[in-house]
C-alpha positions as CSV (number, residue, x, y, z in Angstrom):
1,M,11.9,-20.1,-2.7
2,G,11.8,-17.1,-0.3
3,L,8.0,-18.1,0.6
4,V,9.2,-21.8,1.5
5,S,12.3,-21.0,3.5
6,L,10.2,-17.8,5.2
7,S,6.9,-20.8,5.7
8,I,9.5,-22.8,7.5
9,F,11.6,-20.4,9.3
10,T,8.8,-19.2,11.0
11,S,7.0,-22.2,12.3
12,S,10.8,-23.1,13.7
13,S,11.6,-19.5,14.8
14,K,10.8,-16.1,14.5
15,T,13.8,-14.9,15.1
16,R,15.5,-17.2,12.8
17,L,13.3,-15.8,10.2
18,Y,15.8,-12.6,9.4
19,I,18.6,-14.4,9.1
20,P,17.4,-16.9,5.6
21,T,15.4,-14.1,4.4
22,H,18.6,-11.4,4.4
23,N,20.4,-14.8,3.2
24,E,18.6,-15.3,0.1
């Protein structure tokens, strides 16, 4: 599920991508 969250967050915000990636 990391790829899905990464794709969505990357499109929304590059800074917010760090939070979901660490909080898996």
